[in-house]
C-alpha positions as CSV (number, residue, x, y, z in Angstrom):
1,M,96.2,91.3,83.0
2,T,92.5,91.0,82.8
3,V,89.8,92.0,80.5
4,P,89.3,95.7,81.3
5,V,93.0,96.5,81.3
6,L,93.7,94.4,78.2
7,L,90.7,95.9,76.3
8,F,91.9,99.5,77.1
9,S,95.5,98.6,76.0
10,L,94.3,97.0,72.8
11,L,92.1,100.0,72.0
12,R,95.0,102.4,72.6
13,L,97.2,100.3,70.3
14,A,94.5,100.3,67.6
15,L,94.2,104.1,67.8
16,F,98.0,104.3,67.4
17,A,97.9,102.0,64.4
18,V,95.1,103.9,62.7
19,S,96.8,107.2,63.4
20,F,100.1,105.9,61.9
21,V,98.4,104.5,58.8
22,V,96.6,107.7,58.2
23,L,99.7,109.7,58.5
24,W,101.6,107.4,56.2
25,A,98.8,107.5,53.7
26,V,98.9,111.3,53.6
27,G,102.6,111.3,52.9
28,M,104.4,111.5,56.2
29,H,107.1,108.9,55.4
30,S,109.6,109.9,58.1
31,W,110.7,109.0,61.6
32,L,108.2,111.6,62.8
33,A,105.2,109.6,61.7
34,P,105.2,107.2,64.8
35,V,106.0,110.1,67.1
36,V,103.1,112.2,65.8
37,A,100.9,109.1,65.8
38,A,101.7,108.4,69.4
39,F,100.6,112.0,70.4
40,L,97.5,111.7,68.3
41,A,96.6,108.3,69.8
42,W,97.2,109.8,73.3
43,G,94.8,112.6,72.6
44,F,92.2,110.5,70.9
45,S,92.3,107.9,73.7
46,Y,91.8,110.6,76.3
47,V,88.7,111.9,74.6
48,L,87.3,108.7,73.1
49,L,88.2,105.9,75.6
50,S,86.9,107.4,78.9
51,G,84.6,104.4,79.5
52,P,87.3,101.7,79.1
53,R,89.8,103.8,80.9
54,D,87.5,104.1,83.9
55,S,86.7,100.4,83.9
56,A,90.4,99.6,83.9
57,A,91.1,102.1,86.7
58,R,88.2,100.6,88.8
59,Y,89.5,97.1,88.2
60,L,93.1,98.1,89.3
61,A,91.8,99.9,92.3
62,D,89.7,97.0,93.4
63,R,92.6,94.6,92.9
64,S,94.8,96.9,95.0
65,Q,92.2,97.1,97.7
66,R,91.9,93.2,97.8
67,A,95.7,92.9,98.1
68,R,95.7,95.5,100.9
69,R,93.0,93.5,102.8
70,T,95.0,90.3,102.4
71,D,98.1,92.1,103.8
72,D,96.1,93.3,106.8
73,D,94.8,89.9,107.4
74,A,98.3,88.4,107.3
75,A,99.5,91.0,109.7
76,V,96.8,90.2,112.2
77,E,97.5,86.5,111.9
78,D,101.2,87.1,112.4
79,A,100.6,89.2,115.5
80,A,98.3,86.4,116.9
81,D,100.9,83.8,116.2
82,D,103.6,85.8,117.8
83,A,101.5,86.4,120.9
84,A,100.7,82.6,121.1
85,R,104.4,81.7,120.8
86,H,105.3,84.2,123.6
87,E,102.6,82.8,125.9
88,S,103.8,79.2,125.4
89,A,107.5,80.1,125.9
């Protein structure tokens, strides 16, 4: 994981922790506190973390594109190698 993805993940965890602590402080001392905190963190992250989310998505898309280009290059090299082997045989 690199910086944009790690940053977005840590910010989402921080939102969850803050939501949980606030719910606990106002008296929600049951198993529902983490569930409600998860939904609150999800909503807050959707609204508040659009910049980090976009950066992480751009990073992952670029990484996927680079991997695809590498796969295409390998396929071209394999085809050239196969052609060379058939010519020499």
